[in-house]
N, C-alpha and C positions, 0 to 999 in steps of 0.2 A: 501658778505657773501657767500663762495663757500661752497655750500652743497656737491656736487659731489666730495667726497675725493677721489684723487687718489689711487685704487686699486692694484695698484703696489708699490706706494710709503708707502701704509700701509703695505703691504706683508710682505715688505723686511724688515720694522721695526719691524713687528710682527714676523718673524722668526727668526730673529736676537734676540730678546727681549726671546722669548720662549726656547731657545737653552742654551740662557746664565742663564736664571732667572726663567723662571716659568713650563720647563716641570719638572711636578710631585710635583709643588708647591703646596702647600696649600692657602685657601683664604686668610691668613693672611701674603702670602708673601714669607714665610718660607719655606725649603727644605723640602718634605712629607717624612716621614719615611719608608712609604711601598708604593709599585705599585698600590694599591687599584685603583686608577683613576689616569689619565694622561690627561694632559692639552696640547690639542692640538696645541692652539695658546692661547693669554692672553684671549680671549673669551669665549673658549669652553673648558668645560672638560667634560671626557669621562671616567663614573665606568667601574671597571670590567664587571658588569651586564648588560653594554650597555646603563645604563641610561646615559641622558647627563644634564651637567648644565652650565646654562648662566650665565657668571660675569657680570653683570650688574652695569655698572658705574653711574648710574644715578640713586639716591636715590626715594623711594616708600613714598610719601605723601598724595596718594590716587589717582594721576594725569594718572596712568597707565604704567609707562616703564617697570617694572617688567613682564608685559604682553605682551608688545610692542615690547621690544627688545628681549625677549625669542620666539617671534612670527618669527621676522627675521631669528633668527638662525635655530628653528625648519622647516622652509620652504627651507630654502637653502640645510641643511643637510638632511634634510629627513626623519623625527621621527615626531611622533603624538606631540600633545602637553601634554599628560599623560606620555610620555617617555623623557621630560625634565622638571627640576626645573631650579631655579635660587636660586644665593645668590649676595649679595652687595658687589662690587669688594673693596678690601682694597684702602688705601689713598696711591694711587703711581702716580704724574701728569704726570712722563715720560712716563707711559703708558696709563693710564687713562683720559687725560687731555678732557675737553670739547673744541674742536677743533676750535669752534666759540666764545670760552670766551680768549683763547691763551695759557697761559702755567700753566691753573691752573684746578683742577678738581672740578667741580661743575655743579648744576641742577638749572634752571630756565631760565626766559625769555622765555618760551615755547619752548626751543632749544633741548630738549632730542632727540625725532626722527629727527630734522633737521640735529643734530650734530651725529647722529649713523647709519642713516638708510644706508647710502652704508657700513661703517665701519664693522656692524653687520651681513649683507647680504653675503660682502667678507668673513668674518671671518666661516661663516656655511659653505660657497660654496668653501674654502679652505681645511676646515674639510672634508666635501664631496669626494672633489678628491684625498685629501690623502688617505683616508679610500680603495677607490675606487683602486687607483693604488696598495695599498696592496694586495687587495683581486685578481684582475688582475694579479699579478705577483705569485701568489700562485695558482691559479688555471689555467694560462698559457692563457689565453686568451686577447684578445683585450680592454682596458679600455674603449673603447666607447662603449660598448655593454652593461656596467653596468650602473646601478642608485641605488640610497639608498631610499626604499620606507618605511614608517612604520618602520623605524631602521632595516632594512632587506636589504643588500647588493643581488639585482638580476641582472640576464640577462645571455647570453652566456649557458642557461641551468643549470645555478647553483644557489643558493640562502644559506643565511647564515647570522645569526645576526651581526652588525657592531662589536658588542664587540670582537670578536676574531680576529679581524685585525687592534686594536688599536695599541699592541706595536708594531707591522711592521710598521705601518704609523707616528710614532715617530720617525723613523730613517730617513722617508724619509722629501727632502727640501720642503718647501711650493711653490704651485703654485705661479707664479709672477701677471698673471692675471687669476684667477679661473672663469669659466663658471659659469654665473648668471643665475638662472631660468628666463624664459621669463613668462609674465602675463598670456598666454594662460597656464601655469604648474601650477600655483600658485594655492594649495589647502587652505591655511590659511590667506593670505593676502589680505586684501579688501572684504572678504567674511564674508557676514552677516552670523550671529549664528554659524560660526565655529571654534570660539575661547572664552572659558569663562575667565573672569580673575583670573588669578594665585594668586594672594593675596586674595580673596576673602573667602575663604574657612578656611584658620588660621585665617582669622579676625573675623567670625562666630563662630568656635570652640574653639577659645581664645588661640591658640598655639602661633599665632603673637606675637610677640615680638617689643612692642614700648618702647621708651625713658623712659618714665613713669612706667612700668611693672618694670625695672630691679632692682632688691633686690641681696646684695651681702653680704656674712657672712662678720660680724664684720664692716659693712659699718656706716662711719658717715653721716647724712644729713645734709644739710646747706643751710639756707636761707638769704636773703640778706637785711637788711632794708637800703635801698634806699634814696638817697637824693629825696625829693620832689620836687626841681625844677632843669632843666637844670641849671648846672654849680655851684651848692652848694655841699661843701665836708663837712666833720665829723670834729667838732672842737674837741668833747669829747663825751664821754656815760657812762652810768650808768645800769649796768648789775644785782644790787643788787638784784633786785626783782626778778629775772630770776633766781637768784642762790637757790640750794636747789631743783628748780623744778624737778620731777622725768624724767627722761630721758637728762636733760640739761647737757651740756659739757664745752662749753666756748662761747667767744664772742670776736671778733677782730675786730679792721679797718683796712679794704682793704688796700693792700700798694698804692693805687691810692687814698684813704680818699672818694672815691665814695659811700662809706656804710660802715656799719659794719655786719661783717657774723656771724650768730649764726648755732653752732653746736650742734647737738643733737643724740639721738638713733634713734628716729622715726622721722617722717615726722611732724606728728601733736606734738610731743614735740618742734620739731624746731619752728615752727609757733606760738605756744604758747608762749615760751620764749620770742620771738622776739616781740611779744604784749607787755610783757614787760619791754622793755628797754626804756631807757630815752635818746634819743637820741641829741646832742648838734651842730646845723649846723652854717655852717659859709655861709651867703646867700652874701656877700661882692660882688661875681663874678657871682650871680645868674639871672636866667631871672625872669622880675616880671611885664611882661605886661601881659593882661586880653585880652581874644578874641576878645572883640569890638575892642580894638585898635589898634590888629593885623589886623584887617578885613581894619579899616580905613585907615592904611597904603598900604596895598595892592590895596584898591580901587583908593589910592592916585599915588598909580604906575604902573594904566593902563589908568589915566587922563593927562598925561604927556608925554614927551618923552621917548623912551624906550632906556636903556641903550645900547643893543645890537639891530642891526637889521639882520634877518637870510631869510629875504627873500623878494625881492623888495625895493624900496625906499619908506621910510615912509612917506615924505615930498609930494612927486609927489602922492601916494596913497591918502591922506590926502586931497588935493588939489582935486583931481577927485572926490573922494565922497562928499564934501561940494558944488561943482557945480553940483549934481546929482539932477534929477525932483524929486526922492525920497529918502531918508535916514533913514534906522533902525539902531537904535541906542540902544545895549543893554547891559548893565556889569552883569556879571554872578560873583557869588562868592563860592568856595567849601572850606568846614571846615577840619579840621586834621580828619582823620580817622584811628583808629585803626584797626589791623589786625585781633585778635581775633580767632585764632586758636581754635579748639575745645579741642585738647592737648597742656597745656602750655608749656613752655620753661622748658628742664630739659636734664642733662647730667651727666656721671660718670665717674670718672677716678680714675682707677684702677691699683696699683702697681705691677710691676713684681719683681720677684726673683733676676734679672739680675739688677737691677736698672732702667729698662726702664718702660712707662705706657702705659694703652690701654684706648683712651678716645670712651666710650660706647656714641652714640648722634643718632638721625635721624639728621645725618648730610649731610645738602645741599650742603656746599662749604667744604666738607675734609679737604681741602689745608690749608685753611684760621685757621681751628681747629689745624688741625699740625702744622702748623708754630707758634700758638700761644702756646701753649704746650711746644713746645722745646725753646721759645722764654722767656718765661716765666719761665720754670723749669730746663733751663741752661743744658737741654740735646738734644743731638746731633738728628737729625731727623729720623735717623734709629731708635734710642730706643723712639721713640714713635708710637703706633699705632693707629690707627682708626678703630673702629668696627660700623659701620653703621647698623643701626635698622630701622624698621619701624616708621615711625611720623605721627601723627593724624593731618594733615594740615597744612600749613605754608603760602600761598597767601603771599612768600617773607621773612617772620619774620625772618625765621630760618638762611638766608643768607643774612648776611651783614658785609661791610667790616671790622669793628671792632670785629666780632666774639665775639660779646660782652658777651654772656652766656657762652662761651668755655672760654674765659678770666676771669671770676668772678669766675668758677670753678677752673682755675687755680692757681687763687692767694689764692682762699681757702684751695686748698690741700697744694700749699708751703710752710702755715701756719699751718701746721700741722708736724707732724714728718715724714708723707709717707708711714708709715706703714699700714694703712686704707683705703680703698676707700673711696672716696669723692660722695657723690651723692647731685647735685645742684638741686633745685627744685623751681620752679616760682609758686604762684597762680595764680589762674584768676585774682584777683584783682591788683597785681605786674603788670600783663599783658597788663591792661588795663591804669593803672596808672602811669607805670614807665617804659614805652615798647619806641619802635620807631613808627612813624607816618606817615600816606600819607601826604605829606606836604599840607598846605593851600593855594590856588590860586587864583587870581582873573583874569577875562579875561573882555576887552570891544571890540567890533565889532562893526564897521561901514560898514555896506554896502549900496551905495549908486548905484539908478538904476534910467535909462533914461528914455523918457517917454512911451517906449514901456515895459517897465517891464525888460530890460535886465539888468545885473549887469555891472557897469562901475569900482566899486574899492572896495576892501576888505581891510579896516584897521583893522586889527588883533593885539591887544596889550595884552601881558601874563605879572604876577607880579607871582613870587610865591619864597617859600624856594628850593635852588637846593639840589638835592639829592646827587650827584656825587661831587660837590667841596670842595674840603680837605678831600679826601678819596684817598685811593690805586686806585680806578678805575677813577681820575679824567684824567688820561691821555687819557684813552682810550674813554671816553664819553663828554668831553668837548672841544669844539673848538671854536676858535677864540673867547673864554670867554663865548660860549653858552653851558649850560648844555642841552644836545638834550633830556634827558628824559623830560625836563620842554616844549619843545616842538614839540615833536613828535604828530603826528596825525594832526597837523596844517600845521606847514613848508612844511610837505614833502607829504601831501594829493595827493591822486591821482586825485581828481577833476581839472579840467580846468577852474580856476576861473580868469576873467579878472582882470587887476588891483591888484593884491593882495602883500601885505605888512604884514610881521608879525615881531614884535618887541617882545625883553623879558626884565623885569625887576627883577635883585635879589633883594632878599627881606632876611633880618635877619633872622636868624633860631631861633623860638621862643622855640621848643624843639628838639630833636633828630627824623632825619625824614629818612627817607629808601623807596625804591619801595615797591609798595602796587598792588596787582591784578591788571595787565595790567600798572601799572607804570604813565604815563602821558597819556597815551591814556585814563586814566580814569576819566580824566575832559575835555581832548581835544575834544574827541565823542561829547560828551555831547553838547558841544559850538558849534561844526560843523554842526551837526545834527540839534541843534534847529534852529538856524542862517537859515539854509536852508529850515526847514519848516517854516519859519515865511517868508520868502522870496516867499514861494509858496502861503501863506496865503494873501500876501497883495497884490500878482499879479493873485490870482483867479486861480495859476496854480497847476495840478495835482503833489501831491508831488513825486510819483513815476516816472511821468513825466520830471519834473524838472530834479531829480539825474539823468536821463539815459542822459539828454541833456548835462550834466557838464562830462559826458563820454564818447566823442565821438571813445576811442577805438584805439587812437593812441600809447599805451602805450599796453603792456599784463595787467599791473594792474587795467586798466581802462577796459580792455574787462572783466577781471575775476569779478571785482567789479559789472559792469553791470550784469554777469549774474547771482551773488547769488540774486542781486535786482528783477532779471527777474522770479526767482524761487522762493521766497518766495513770490511774486504777484501771482504766480498760485498757492501755495501753500494756500493761504489765500483768493481767489478768489476777488481782489485787485478791479480789474474791475467792482465789481456788488458792490452797497450800502453795509454797513454793515447792520444788523437788526437792528429796531426798538430800540431805548433805549440804544444803542451802538456804539461806537466810534473806530478808531483804528490810530494808529500812527506808522511811517516806519523810522526807521534810519539803515544805513549801515557804516562800517567802515572796514580799512583796518591795522591790526597790527601784528607784529609778524611772518611777510611773509602769515596770510590765510586773506580770505575774507569772513565776517561776516555778514548778513542781518537778520533785524530782523520787525515783527511786533507785536505791542501788541494791544491787543482788551478787550475794558474795557465797562462796565457799571457803569451807574450812571453820576454824572458829574452835575454842575453847583450847584444846591442846595442839591442837594442828592450825600451821599458817592459814591466814587470810588470803585468799585474791579474788578481788573484784572480777567478777564475770561480766557485769553490764550496769551501764544506767542507763535511766530511762529519763525524760524531760518532756514536758508539755509547757509551752509559753506563748502567755497571751501576750504580745506587744503591740497590739492596734495592728493599723493595718499594715500586712508583712510586704513594705515593698521591695524586698529583694528575699524571696525565701531561700535561697541558698546562702546568700551571705550571714542570713539570721540562724540558722543552724550550724555555720562555721564558728558565729561567734558564742552560741551556746555550747557547744562542744569545746570550744576552746577556755572559755569560763569555768567547766567544769573540770577539765583537766588543770587549770590553775587552781581551783581552790583543792580539789584534792590531792595534787602533788604537795601544796604547802601543809594541807594538816596532817599528811602522812609523815613526813621526815625534816620539815624546814624549821628554823629557829635562826637567829642573831642573838649571841649570846656576848657579854661584855665583861673581861678581866681588869679590874683597877681602870674600868673607863674605855678600855679599848676592845674593838670588835675580833673576836676571835677567829671567824670564818675568813678565808680569803678568796675562793674559787669555786668551780660546782663539785671539787672531788669533797670536799665539806659544807656545800651549799646544794645539793644535788637536785636538778632538775626532775621534772615528771619522767619517766620513762615510757615508751610506747607500748610496752607490755607490763605497765601497771594497770591497764584498763583494758578487758577483755573485747569492749563493744560499746558504742554510745548509739541512743536512738533518739530522735527529737522530733516532736512533731507540735505543729504551729496551728494553735486556734483562729480560725477565721475570724475577722472582726472589722468593723467600721470604725473604730474608736479612732481617735489620733494617734499616731504612732509615736513609740515611745522606743527607751532605749533597749539595747541587748548586747553590749558590750562589756558589761558587768553583775546584768542579773543572774548571770548561770551560775557566779560564783558562791553566791552566799548559800544555797541549799544543800550545795555538793558535800560539803565537809559536814552536817549534820544527817544529811541521808546514809553517808558510809557509818557516823558514830552509832545511828541507830540499828544500821545493819549488823554491825558488828555487836553489840550488846545483845541481839535477837540470836547472833550465833554461838553465842554462852562465851564471850570474850568479855573484856574488861568493858566499863561504862567508863567513857574517856573523857574526863574533864579537865584534863592539862596538855596541853596541844606542847610537841608533835605527840604523835600517836606513837611512833617508833619504839618509845619508852616502853611502853603497857602491851603493844600489838607486834606479834611477828607476821611478816607481810610476804606471802611466797613471791 
């Protein structure tokens, strides 16, 4: 993963693109009709009044790129945060691709800052030097004497707003390697309290546009009656009870027979009409297993030889464990989980007079939606535009290789006369009962200890449903038959674990599965950190000291992981015993390039309900571009992780999802956690992700605290089956 993108290579491409396509371009990629604003490169636009717009290629679902990427340009260009706004980039993977994903445009895997840090700083620095060169030429001074401060070019006895030099700057060649400001010059990057989120005001005053907000004149609203089981198809339907309902327009079977599209003039009319449908389903190829059977199959999968060995020799490790003085043998089970973002899925296709269309969407992977509409509607790519708006959460759900909801909307639009906008709406019940899910997984771990309590073998077997196999992502993520997302966090652990072997067995998918916040780390961290805590209990070792002994500093990852452990220990006074009636649990994990250690402190336990009093977290994510955003993301990741391990699961009965809405898939309550404290380690390493790394250690830290409070060692989730929470 090459985070330090070549500035020279970027600028050569950016300069050529700007000259040919983007100088004076509108945000939709078409040529501008006036000279009110100018694009100095694909990421920086400056208006006639000097106001700057950052073209943000990563969409905003609450994780902060609209602020973070804007900050990078503001810092390098030399403007204040009040002098810069943002807009989302058009769908154009040749210009706005995620370089860590390859040739497509998308947001995910906590890559926004890792992918864009050098790119956006370079874009801002290039624009600064072009403006300064233009001013130096007009004033007849040395450009080295000039700088841009708060939107004003100043130096050599001169000062003027940068707006006056934009036109001249566009005629200049972009510098091959613009000078990036040094950390000593930073006014915004890494500065606590220096930057307020750019997306907060519009969310407070209601002017921010989410996909669910969109309303077009003469639009149709469509909802889908979807198959209740994976693999079922429509055999026929009767809409006679819906006909004559106010606002009902029509109902049509989708071309792939996955459901029936119900069209109406309003959302409520569409939902009401759908409720009146009588759909006959063909279940001949449908899933019919229930959760208990799936669990049994997964447990069986980890109790025998693995299909794939991804680290070490399983037979040798098993022999070492069998011959150990003490063996800790535990089996873990993780159920299916829903993403459950606050805004259910929705998007709108708007027809254009020239025969093209615009997809309006909280587009996490614009390229996938763009290609889907092009193929389904049989339109060339240039006739399809994607306009990205705000999204009310995702946790991975809006990004999937099948572009499922974009596909549904495209099929629904294609079955009309294509003269009216078509808005697809998912309800909360659709999201919970007909969506994509974090796969179910089982782990069995046997750890062998010698007479002195030292680890001599770690036999780790995993069984679960592959996310990547059978998708367009398989070539990138699956190697030698192993879906890396199934074993990440175990096979590549920074811990020095003697005699470790990791095996994987794939399991037939019971429903549609997808990456979920922190992907495989959401279950692997739980197992790794729970097992290490059990080793500490068995050997009467301090949990912190044991972990540090397994991080000798032989690699940078070990050093940084030890760093967050030591920091969270200092934050919580780990060396002192917790207060009377309290217990603490520790966990640490490395994911998406970042390192997070957490301590959960609980009260109660034993015969008393458990109350989470405080969660403390230390994070090392490289250069902390926006500390406030980082804290918010770590806090959110902690809440998301803890809320799900406490009480959430998706279960199946004869292949159908049992849960339907928040009453039986309950989100975290604000009263569930007393307090959260986040400390950020200062670093000059390249910035890495923060959207997901807070989630993996949260569950095991809670589990370890509960076990040390005298309650059960929870190895099967959710915890609510074994633990009473206050």
